[in-house]
N, C-alpha and C positions, 0 to 999 in steps of 0.2 A: 223357143224357151229362153230367157235370160239368166245366165249365171248368177245366182245369189242376189236376186233383186231384193228390195224392201220386204218385211213381212208384211202381215195383214195390218199389224197396228190398231189404229182406233176403228177401223173399218169391221175388225172382228167384234167389238163390243157392239157397234152399231146393228150388225146383223143378229147378234144375239138378242138385243133388246126388240128388234123388229118381230124376230120369230117367236119369241115369248108371248108378245101380244097376240100373234097369229094362231100361235098354239094354245090359246087361253082354256080350252075345252079338253084337252087330251089328258088321260089317265097317265099317272105317274110324273106329270110336271114338275113336282118337287124334286124328285129325284133326279130328272136330266137338265134342269137349268140351274141347280145349285152344284156343289162338288159331289155329286152321288156316284156310285159305284159303277165300274166298267160295264158291267153285264146289264145295269138297267139303261145305260145310254144306248147299248148295242141293241137292247129290246126295242127301244123307239126307232132306232136308225133302220132296223131290219123290217119294222112294220112299216114304216115309210116307204121304203125302197120297194118293197113288194106290193104297193098299192093295197093294203088292207082295208076295204073300205069300211069295216068297222072302227079302225082306228080313225080313218079319214071323216066318218061321219061324227067324231067326237070334235072336230076341230071347226072352230067358229066361222072361218072364214075361207073354207075351200072353193067358194064360190069367185073368189077373185082371180082375174085372169092372169095368173102366173102359173107356168109349167110345175107340176109338184115335184119333180124330180130334181129340177134347178134349185127350188127351195131347200130341199132337204140336204142337198150339197152345199149350199150357202151356210146352213144350221151345223153341218159337221165342221166347216171352218171355225165356227164360234165357240165348240165344245171343248172343254180341257180334253186333251188326248188320253185315249185309253191308256192305263199305267202311268198317267202323268202324275207327277208329285208336287207340281208348282215350285218345284226348288231348281234353280239354275247353277250350274256350275261355273263360277267367275275364274275364267281361264286366263292365263298370262297370254300376251300379245307380242310376238317376236318380229321385229321389222328389220328386213334384210337390207334397208335402205340405211341403217345406221353404220356409222363408220369405225366405231370403236369396237374392233371386233372381240377382244378379251371382255370387254363389258357386256357384249352380246352373248357371249358364251356362258357368263355369270347370268344372265336372265334365264338362259336354256336350261342352265343345272337347277335352277329354283324351280323352274316349270316341272322339269323331269321327277325332281324330288318331292314334289306337293301334290301333283295331279297326274302325270304321264301323258298328259294331253296339252296343246297350246294352239293357239292360233298363229298362223303365219301370213305376213302381209308383205307387199311390195316385192314379191317373189321373182317377179321378172318375166313371166309368162304373159302373153298378150291376152286380154280377156276375150278379144274377138275370137281367138283359137279355142278358148275354153267355151265361148257360147255354140261354137261349131261343132266340138266334141259332143255336147249335149244335145245339139240337133240331129247328129248322125247316129248317136246312140239311140234316141228314140225312133229314129226311122227305121232301124234294125228291129228294135223290140215291136213295131207297130206292123212287121211282116206277118204274113200267115204262119201258123205253127209248122206247118209242112216244110216252109221255105227256111224258116230257121231251124228246124231238123237237119237239114243239109250240111250244118256245121257243128254237129253235136259234139261236144267234147270229146278228144280222144284221150289215150293213155298217158299222154303227158300234160293232161289237164289244160289244152288249147281248145278253145272254142265255146260252142253255146251251153249253158247250163239250164234247162227249164224249170219252170214254176214248180215248186215245191221239192225239187229233187235233192237238195241239200237240207240237213238238219244240223246247225251248227251246235246245238247244245241237246243231244238225246236225251239227258236226264229230265231236263225241265219242259222241253217242247213235247205236245202230243200230236204234232204233226209236221210236215216240212215247212221250211220257212217260206213265206209269202212273197217270193221274189224270184227274178229270172236274172241271168248274168252273161257275160261273156269274158273270157279270159285269153289274155294276149301277153306273150313272153318275149324273150330276146329271140329276133328273129335269126335262123341259121339254115342252110340247106340240108338236105338229108346225108350228104356226104362229108358233111363237116365232122372234124375229129370227135366235137363234143356231143354231136348228134346221138352217139351211142348210150350216153348217160341218161338216167331218168330225167324227166322235166325238160328236157331239151329237144330241139328239132325245130321244123318250120311250124309258123302258125298256121290257123285257118281262117281264112277271109271269106266274106259273103260275096255271091257274085257281083261282079264289077258292073253287069248290065243293070242289076237292080239298085246298087248303091255304088255310083262311080267314085265318089269322093270317100268314103268310108275308110279304105286302108291307109291313104296319103293322111287324112286327118288325124287318124289314132296312131299312125307310127310318129308324126310329128310331135305330137304331144307327149308320146311316149319317152323320146329322146329327149326334149326339153326339160321333163320332170327329172330325167336321170341327172341333169345338171343340177337342178335345185336339191335333189337328194345328196349329191357330193357337197353342196354347201352346207347344208344342215348337218351332215355327218362330220365334216370339219368342226363345226361348233360343239358339237358332243363330245370330239375329241379333246378341242381345248377345255370343256367343263369337267373333263375327267384328268386333266393336267398333262395331256399326251399333245403330241406334235399334231399341226393341225391336218396334215396330210396322212395321219397313221391308218386310216381305213382305205385309203385310194387304191392302192395296189391290189386289195381284195375285190375291186370291182372292174376286172378286165374282160369277162362276159358273164356278168353277174345273172343271178336267178329273179330278177327284177321282174315285176308282173302288173300290168294294166287292167282293171276291171271293171267295166261299165255296168251298173246294176239298175234294175227297174223294181220297186217295189208296188204291186198291184194294188187296187184300191179296196182294201179290206181293212178292217178294224181287228187291231191286236187286242188280246185279253190275255195278259201274263198270268191272271190267277187260273186260267183254263188251258194255259200252254200254248197259247197262239201268238207267234211273234212276227214280225218282218224278219229281223233276224235274231237268234236266240242268244243268250248271255255267253260269251266267249271271250277270249284275249287272242290277239294276232300272233301268228307263228313266229314271224321274224324279226327285223331289226327295228324299221320305221314304215308307217303308212301315212300317205297323204292323201286325203280325203277332200274332193270337190263335192259340192251339193247345190241342189236346187233350194228354192226358199220355203221347202216344207221341212218342219221340224219332224223329230222321230228318233235321232242318236240321243241315247241315255249311257252315264256312266255311273258305275259303283265303284267308289274308290277303296271302301273297306271291303276286301275280296271275302274274307270269312267272316264277316259280320252278320247277325242276325237280328232283328229282319234286316234285309239289305237295304239300303238307302240309295234311289237312282236318282240322279240328277240330270237335267236337259243339257245337251249342248246345242244352243240354237245356230242355225247358220249365220254367218258373219259376212257382209258383201265383200267380196273380191278378196276372199282370204281362203287358204286350205286350213283344214282342220288336221292337225299332225298327231299321230301317236305312237308310243314306245311297244314293241312286241316283245315276245317271250326271250328271243335270242339275245336283245340287247339287256335284259334283265339278268339272263345268265352269263353275259359277258361281264356285267359289272358287278358279280357276286352277290347281286340282289339290292345293290345301292340305288338303282334306277328300278322302278317297279312296271310290268306290263298290266294295265288297268282294264280290268273286266267292263265290257259293254255290250249294248244290244240295240236294237232298233223296234220300235213300235210305230205302228202306222194307227191312223184315225179316218180311213176311208177315203182318202185321195192319193191318186198316183204319185209316187214320189221316185226321182232320179237321182243318182249320185255315180261317182267315177273314183274308185279305190285305186292307189299307186302303190305297190308293196316294194319297198327297197330294201333288197336283200343281197348278200354278197355270193362270190363264186362259190360252185358246188364243192369244190374241194379245199375251201377256207377252212381252218382249224378254229374253232369255237373255244377257246379257253378264256380263264380269268384273266381279265387286262393286267398289266403291271402295276398300276396305280390303286387296284380294287382289291388287294389282298395284303396280308402281313401275317407275322407269326401268332397275334392275337386274333386276326380274322382269316383263317385259310380259307383256300377256295372252297366253294360249296359243291361244284359240279366238276366232272372230269372233263378233260377235253373230247370233242367229238368234232367231225367234219359236218360242215353244213348239210350236205346231201343224207348223211346218216341221221342228223339230227332232225331233217324234214321227214325222212322215213319214219322214225320213231313218233312223230306227232301224227303223220297220216293214219298210223297203224292204232295209236290212241284214239283217234277219233272214229276210225272204222269199228273200234271194239266197243263204243259208247263209253268212254273213260270218263268218271266223274271229276278228272283234272280238266275244267272248262278253261283254263289259261292254255288253250293249246290250238285255237282253231282261227282261220283268218275271217276277217269281216264280209 
């Protein structure tokens, strides 16, 4: 699997045209070949996948020598995605190769004010390493369930999260999110002084006999991304009229986390409460997302708008998708917004790797000195990062309607 290869492009339209001819006799054809509702697309997809002979009998060319399953998978590529709005969010592109740091900081500020999301290019991480991370991630998720369960997530949230175990939006979701994940944090021994704190301690690792390169690959990527996080955090500081190294001392043993994700080949239906990942906002400061070529991420800029407008954030080759979390919104007194987002899937397996860039456990999160005045006093009291995360975890466990509170 290659990292962010080019999208399907014109192939998608060719597949759609060919399949429309092939499906001349199918009932509900007008619903599924136009911009029909998600449930009608699901109707056809499920009938085709189940080898429903009554449906197949209506297809004019079923005697063609093409595997039926292969054709329905090709058609899934050509369909508008379930929950898809045809609206693409025009994100800003932040190029770390740009020499003028202050100009770049202004671009970051514009992106943070307008969208809370941006693309990051020329980030300095070898694309071969990223490809290998995806390769190793897929090798783990392809293991038998019993083998994956040997690394089941512990009390510090390290390890494997089974399919459907998490529901990031208990209000809108009617079932668990259709994905599995693996959580890796800052590595430390059990006798380390910080290991007594929540969310700290040794990671769980799959058997080296089964995946000999897994730990080395993901740990290398983990610490390379930490450096990228420091770089972007310095731009955020400059954007807020702070010193470039303002946040650096808060990342001595940070609560950063790496999370490979596998979205299983199901079709999301937001109207029926089925998501790859339900609508939510991230807990922390910054999130860096690498994804394969399959679309699925959607953003809603108007958090309280009704009806909500969801806009696609398509993969961009050789880039990270970066978004702001709730913690940065709190730090900036609401100046920078944590944008609500979700993942909708269209019947094709999708892989991504999220990296959560968050500070030390005892860091005090209080309004930044450049983000308040007599006219605009701080909206939130000071709180340590650890207590803040506890509050967020409790909120999710209780099914809070504050969906700007959970990790992707």
